[in-house]
C-alpha angles and dihedrals in degrees: 000000000000100000137012119206107229109208131181117285090249088068098039090129090064093060119107111279120217135179127247143228129210122274139118103219127025140148120259092244092052092046092054093045091048092049093245101128141017120217140200127183137190132182117257091206124277130029110249116066130023092336106145125071110205118194116196126190119203105221094186133085092237134073111256137189115225119205107202108223118238120251099018110169121214124196122210120237086233104056092199084082129069130274113241121227112204119213091212127171090127126133124221127186116219124198120220112283092352134117125232130188128211130179112226129214107241146175132203114271099190114047097188093058131081128268112264119249126224114285097025113152118233138196124216102242111173146306120268121248127267093275092054091047092053090045096053090047090052089050091051095045091052097036092236093162091147144072088309095057092043092052090052092053091052091057086064103037100034101028094242118162120262087241086079092065088097139119116179092210088060102030096150095056090041091059092046090051091049090050089051092051093044091055092044093051096033093240130141121258107262121247093226142012134233128210123192131191118246124225114204098183117118097236099053139064112265102230112059101213093184093057103064136136128203124218120197127184113212119188133197144162120206135150096192115107101242137126123255126225134189119216126183118200126193125227090278093053094253118138109260096177137354126199128210121245110314098199144319108269118249130178116285141041120321136188124197119190112211117201122189139160125225117200121229091261091050098063115139142071124335132184114218112199136185113207137173132214090275090060090246115151106232095180137352134189135181117230123193107201114207095017100101096131119095124229 
């Protein structure tokens, strides 16, 4: 069976009915393929959190244990709304001939679409690839059921760069997550990070691409007693922004995190420089605002 129509619980009897085979413990995908259960799902409203009600009917005469596969992706009947990516790795016991409901932890799988409303019907589409499976397990292990976990899912479903797996209120874990994904995908660690506002209303796209902030880590080591300045230049070399003194240099290693906003009409390349009083460039990074999608 290629697709199962997942209808509201009220109409569970109208869902496709399939026959079963014996077995005590089995994954949800295997149970469906083997005609062991029928399923129906409806949105619980929203996209991030426990937002998908999954109703499973045991079509056998024996009790069975269903292991919900990680990274299952559900498509809405109305494709103007978002796909939902379920974290999974949950176990549900089903009694013979009975139905059991569970509410799954999900994230949005289509950032440019609208947030699902309560009662939306969904179809089970497919399971994510091995990278998505490892990613959702990392999210679950670290309880990143937040902006951080959502941003990571979009790098897989919407082809966003791993530099967007970033939340400034949790910068340390953000960087660890990015390092995990970079190693998993064999990509370099990005030179800067991007953070975008989320819109949870039903009549707007979820990721607000025009409301983004860039975060750049600049590093230096200097034992000379001088002041440090941050200068941001646009693609024509004109100063876009200049910061006051960051700190008085002391011996040792230092990291300065530069945060700046670029308006919609200011998309493009920026050079972020760290200089001292002697006009020496201590560190420099190139930031491409508005180019957070990977090729």
